[in-house]
N, C-alpha and C positions, 0 to 999 in steps of 0.2 A: 444549438443557433442563437446567436444575442439579439434581443427585440429591445430589452427595456433601456430606456436612454434615461428617463430622470432619475434621480437618487434625492432622497430623504436625510441622508445622514452624512458628513464627511466621513473617507475612509484615507487608511495610510497608502492606498493603492489604487488606481483606477482598474486593476484586472480583479474581475470579479467570475464569478459561476452562476450559470442561470440554467434551471431546470423546469422544464414544462411538468407541472403539478397535475391539472386536468383542464377540461372544458367545462362552460356553463351551459346551462340549455339555451342562452339566447346566441350561442356562439362566440362568445368571448372566452378567454383563457386565464388560467390562475399559473402565476411564475412564480418560482421560489427563485431570491437572487442572494447569495452568499460571498464571502469571501473567509481566507484561511483565519483571520483573527477577527470574524465578525458573524455571529448567527445569522445577520440579514433579516428578510423581510419576505413575506409573502403579497404580491401584486396582482391587481387587475386589469387585464388591458382587453377593451371592447373589441369586437369583430370587426368594423369596418378600419381601424388603422392597421388591424393585423395583416388585413386584406391588399393593402395597398403596395403598388409594385417597387415603390422606393424602401418597404419596411426593413428590409435586410441591410441595406446600404445607410440609411438616414436613423434607422432605430423609431421606438414608437413610444410615447409617455404613458405611464403606467400609474394606479391607483394603488397605494398602499393600503393594505386592508388589515395585515396583522404583522407584528414584532415577533419574531422567534428568541424564545427565552436562551441564554448563554449555556444552560445547564443539559440542554436537550436540543436534539436536531430536530426535533419532530413535532415539540409542543408548543404551542402558539401561548403566550402569556404577555400580559403586561407589563412594561420596564418601570417603575416606579423612579427610578435613581437612572443618571446618566451611566451609559456603556463605556464612556470615553476611556475612565481607567483600566479597564479591563481591554477595552480594543487597543490603546497605548502599550500595553505591557509586552508586545512582540509583533514585530513587524514580519512581512513574508517578500520573495522577489522570484521571479522566474529566472531560470537559467538555461542559457543554450551552448552547447558545445560540440565541438567535433566528434565523433564517434573513434574510438579506437580503429586503425587497421587491422583487422584481423580476418582478411578473406570475405568482409560482408558483402552481399549483393547490394544492400541498401545504404546509401552511404548520405540520408537525412542526419541532422545532428540529432544529439540529445537534448530532453527538455524537462527540465527536474523543477520543482516548487523547493526553496529553502526558508524556512522558518527561522527567524532569530529572536531571542529572549531581549527584552531592553536590559534587562538586570540578570548578568550570569550568576549560576551559583558560587555560593561562598566569596564573593566579592572578585572573583578573578576576572581578567578583564577577556578572557575567552571561554564559550562557553561549550561543554561536552556536545559531541554531536552522534545522534540516534539515525540510522539509515534505515529507511523504509520502503521496501521494494513492496510494489503489488501484486495482488494474486492475479491468476487468471491460467496462463499469462496474457491473453488478450483480453484487458482490461486498461485503465488509466487512471492516474492520480490527477486530479481535477483542483484549481484554486478555489475551493469551497470549505465550508466550515465543520470540523469533525470534533466533537465535544473530547475526545481523547487526545486528540493534537493538541486541544488549548491545553488540557492536564499536563501534558508532558512539557509543553514550552513554556507557558504563563506561568502554569504552577509550580513546575517543577524545574525550570531553568535550563532543560536542556535546547540546542537547536535541532531540527527537523530536517531530513532532507527526502524528498519523497521523488524517485527516479522513475521516468518512464524510459524503461530498457527497450531494445527490440522486442517487437512483438506487440507493442500497445497500440492500443484502438485510436484512432483519430488523427494519425499520420499518413493514412493512403493504405490501400489496400497491400502493397508491397511491402509496407512496414510490419503488416501483420505477417504475412508469408514467408517474412526472411528468418523466422525463429524457429519454425515446425522442422525437426531433425537435429537442433543445434541445442535444445535445452541445457543447461547445464556447462555451457561455453560460451555463446554469445550475450545471452542477458547477464551471464556474471563477471563478465571481463566490463559488460557497460556498467554494472551496477559500481564496482570497484574503480572504474575510471573516473564516473561521477565524483565518489566520495574523495578520491585523491585528488580532484579540480576543487572540491571546496575546501580541504586541508590546505592545499598549495596558495589558496586565494587569503589566508591568513587570517580567516575569521572565526575560526572555532580552534579547540585547542586539539593539536595533532597526535595527542597521546592519548586522548580519551574518546576512543570511538566507539560505537556499539551497534547492533541490527536486531532488526526487528521486523518479522512479516508472517502473516496466513498463509496458507495454500500453497501456491506457487511462491508466494512471498517467504514463506518458512522454507520451500524447498531452495531458494536462492541464500536464505540466513545459514542452511546447513551447509551450502557449496561453498559459501564465503568462509566461513570458521575453519572449513577442512582445508580449501585452496588456498587460502592466504590466512595461516595460524596464528601471525603475529601481527594482525591489522585491527582487530577487533577484541575488546576488553571484556566483552559480556554479549550474548544473544539468547532472543526469546522467540520461539516458534509456535505459532498456533494453528492445528491439524495440519502439520505439515508434511509434503510428500518427502518420504526419507529413502525410499526403495523400490521403485515402480516396477521390477520385475517380481516383488511380493502383493502389490497394490494391484496389479492388471485383473485378477482374477476375483478379487473380492470388492471391487470399486463399481459403482454404478455408471461410472464413465468409462470402459476400458478402451473406448476408441480415443479419449485423450491421452491414455497412455501411448497408442501405437502411433497416432499422429506428432506428437510433440515428441517423441523419441525418435522415429523413423520416417517422419516426413509428410508431408502431402502426399496424397493417392495411395497411402497403405494400408488402410482399413476396407475390409470390404464389410459393406452394410447389410447386405443381404443373410447373413449369416453370424453365427458364434463364433467369435476368433481363439479358435486355442494356440496360443504364442508356441513359438518353435523355442528348439534349444539356443539358436543364434540370436533370436530376437530377445528371449531372455537375458542374453549376456549383453547385449547392447542395453536393455533398460537398466541392468544392474551398474556398468560403467557410466551411463547419463546420471545417477542419482548421486544424492550425498554421501549416502553409506559407501561408496567408489573411496571416498577421501576421508572417511571416518577416524581412520589410524592416524592422522596428522592433529586432529583435534585437540586443543586443551583450552578452550575458551567456555568460562561456567555458561551452563545453557539451562534456561528455562524452557519447558515445554507444556502446552496448555492443552487439554482434548476434550471436544464434545462427544460423549459417548455415546450419542445415536446419530454420529456423522456416519452416512452413505457415500459421500464424496469422495474422501479421502479417510478410510477407514482409520479407526484409534490406533489400530495395530500398528499402524506406521510409525505412530509417536512413542508407542510402547517398547517397541523393538528399538528404537533409537535411545531411547532413553535409558534401558537397561546396558544396550552398547557402549553408550557414555560413562555408565558406571563402572563397568568392567574394565575400562581403562584409567581409571582414577580421575574422571574428569568432574569435576565440580557441577552437581546437576540438580533440578528440582522437577518434580511432575504433578502438573495438576489437573483435576480430572473433572467434568461438568455431567452429573447425570443427566440433566433436562436439556441439555443443547444438542444439535446437532454443528453441522460446518461452519456456520458465522459466530457461534457462541455469542448468541443474540441476546438471550433472556436477560432482563434488565440487569436483576443480582447477580449472576454469573459473570456478565458484559463488565459490570463494576468491581468485581471481585478481581477479574483477569488484569485489568488495567492498575488496580492499585499495587499487585504482585508486580505487574512489569515494572512500575515505577521503583517499587522496592528493591527489585532485582538489581535496575542498574544502578540505584543509590549507593548500594553495599559492593558490587562490582567493578562499577566503571569510576567513580567518584571518590 
């Protein structure tokens, strides 16, 4: 919900992402306001304007209480110099396009966030593109600031495409319910359709595409390089789902495997669901491993060895499979991390390795 009306800094776009951080003892709220190329601010809104009947339509004024530092999405720090050079080093825009007609029930458009560096790598007129499908799949990419996106775009000169494929939240319940039972198909088609649209627009180098994602985003990366083996020059997968048939009895969310693969209403919450032979076949066929024989894309896999959500055996299995097929691949493991790979040192190491992998295999 957008509440903040006042701005203290000029922005390259009016589109920002706002999130409720907390409430205050006197009934006010603290809001975080960011955009893809601006770490943003924390702002305080008193109780009275929040409760106004027209607050949602008209917005309310807010008092900035802290400025977020560019190198962290959570640490408040004073900024002694202007951030204009950082903010102006890349731009962003939203893209709305019709979905491909593949029997989908929900006909709302795909929405993406495209980030473009001001200066492309090596003086080229068009930057390489990294496609970034989010995890979940029932999550969403917003127009908010992420340090890793800034690192890849502003520092490294890559264009970034954040795709809200079918199943993303924020577009109504029908959008969410369209995907269960159709993973590995509709979501893959949406990601490829969005990437091709950006390529056809002429703003990126059509020969320099890469893909990067974690969890279900890694699942989509694996599918894309298997189903479209000539489209991407490199891939990075973080704690990816690669073989649902071997994941279903070792994950802490077996319901995810059943519902996303078989559809809504297919999981009995009252008992432990042992998969049948028929279900295992569906799980396998909806997984990236079913298309792995086509893969030739250099692939980096990063795993948190404490991950209970997507067990590290998923990525290890996929890594050894790629190696056996002669595919250039690399495995990173982080002993101290679970699903997000969120420990500061591990996260920094992971994204530096992603950047180096793409530098080596894309450009």
